[in-house]
C-alpha positions as CSV (number, residue, x, y, z in Angstrom):
1,M,-53.4,27.1,-107.2
2,N,-55.4,29.9,-105.5
3,K,-52.2,31.6,-104.3
4,L,-50.6,31.4,-107.7
5,T,-53.7,33.0,-109.3
6,R,-53.6,35.8,-106.7
7,L,-49.9,36.3,-107.3
8,L,-50.4,36.5,-111.1
9,K,-53.2,39.1,-110.6
10,W,-50.9,41.3,-108.5
11,I,-48.1,41.0,-111.0
12,L,-50.5,42.1,-113.8
13,K,-51.8,45.0,-111.7
14,A,-48.2,46.1,-111.0
15,A,-47.2,45.9,-114.6
16,I,-50.2,48.0,-115.7
17,F,-49.5,50.5,-113.0
18,F,-45.8,50.8,-114.0
19,A,-46.7,51.1,-117.7
20,L,-49.1,54.0,-116.9
21,F,-46.6,55.6,-114.6
22,A,-43.9,55.5,-117.4
23,F,-46.5,56.9,-119.8
24,A,-47.1,59.8,-117.4
25,L,-43.4,60.5,-117.0
26,N,-42.9,60.5,-120.7
27,N,-45.7,63.0,-121.3
28,Q,-44.9,65.9,-119.0
29,Q,-44.4,68.5,-121.7
30,D,-47.0,71.3,-121.9
31,A,-49.9,71.0,-124.3
32,T,-52.6,73.5,-125.2
33,V,-56.3,72.7,-125.5
34,H,-58.1,75.3,-127.6
35,L,-61.6,75.7,-126.2
36,L,-64.5,77.8,-127.4
37,F,-64.4,81.6,-127.8
38,G,-60.6,81.8,-128.0
39,H,-60.0,80.3,-124.5
40,R,-57.0,78.1,-124.1
41,W,-56.0,75.6,-121.4
42,R,-52.3,75.0,-121.0
43,A,-51.3,72.0,-118.9
44,P,-49.1,68.9,-118.9
45,M,-50.3,66.4,-121.5
46,M,-50.8,63.7,-118.9
47,L,-53.1,66.0,-116.9
48,I,-55.2,66.7,-120.1
49,V,-55.4,62.9,-120.8
50,L,-56.5,62.2,-117.2
51,A,-59.1,65.0,-117.4
52,A,-60.5,63.6,-120.6
53,F,-60.7,60.1,-119.1
54,T,-62.5,61.4,-116.0
55,L,-64.9,63.5,-118.1
56,G,-65.7,60.4,-120.2
57,M,-66.4,58.3,-117.1
58,V,-68.7,61.0,-115.7
59,V,-70.6,61.3,-118.9
60,G,-70.9,57.5,-119.1
61,V,-72.2,57.2,-115.6
62,L,-74.7,60.0,-116.0
63,G,-75.9,58.4,-119.2
64,M,-76.5,55.1,-117.4
65,L,-78.3,56.6,-114.4
66,P,-81.9,56.7,-115.9
67,G,-81.7,53.0,-116.8
68,W,-80.4,52.1,-113.3
69,W,-83.2,54.1,-111.6
70,S,-85.9,52.7,-113.8
71,R,-84.8,49.1,-113.0
72,R,-84.6,49.8,-109.3
73,Q,-88.0,51.5,-109.0
74,A,-90.0,49.1,-111.2
75,P,-92.1,46.7,-109.2
76,P,-91.3,43.0,-109.8
77,T,-93.6,41.3,-112.3
78,P,-95.7,38.3,-111.0
79,S,-93.5,35.9,-112.9
80,E,-90.4,37.2,-111.2
81,S,-91.8,37.2,-107.6
82,A,-93.5,33.7,-107.7
83,P,-91.3,30.6,-107.6
84,P,-91.5,28.4,-110.6
85,P,-93.9,25.5,-110.5
86,P,-92.4,22.1,-109.6
87,L,-91.6,19.8,-112.5
88,S,-94.1,17.0,-112.7
89,S,-92.7,13.5,-113.3
90,P,-94.8,10.7,-114.8
91,P,-96.2,8.3,-112.3
92,H,-94.1,5.1,-111.7
93,G,-95.3,2.0,-113.4
94,V,-96.6,3.7,-116.5
C-alpha cells in the first residue's frame, strides 16, 4: 500500500509539472507591464507571471517573519515547561 501511495504522489507531481510546462509553452508571447512614471517592462508573459508569484511569496514570508521571531524568542510559560500533574484515581474499595 505504501508503494502505491508513493507512486500516486509521483504521478500527481508529474501531472502538475507537465500542466505548468504546457502553460509556460502556450504563454510565450510578449506582454507589457506599465509601471510608474511611464516605465514599461516588456517580457514573455510566463516570466511576468513567475515574477509576480515570486514577489508574492517574498512579501508573504516577510510579513510572517515578525510572528515567527516573537514565538521563537518568547520564554516558555510555566505551564508549558512543567509536565502536567498525574491523574489521580479513586482508591480501590471505595
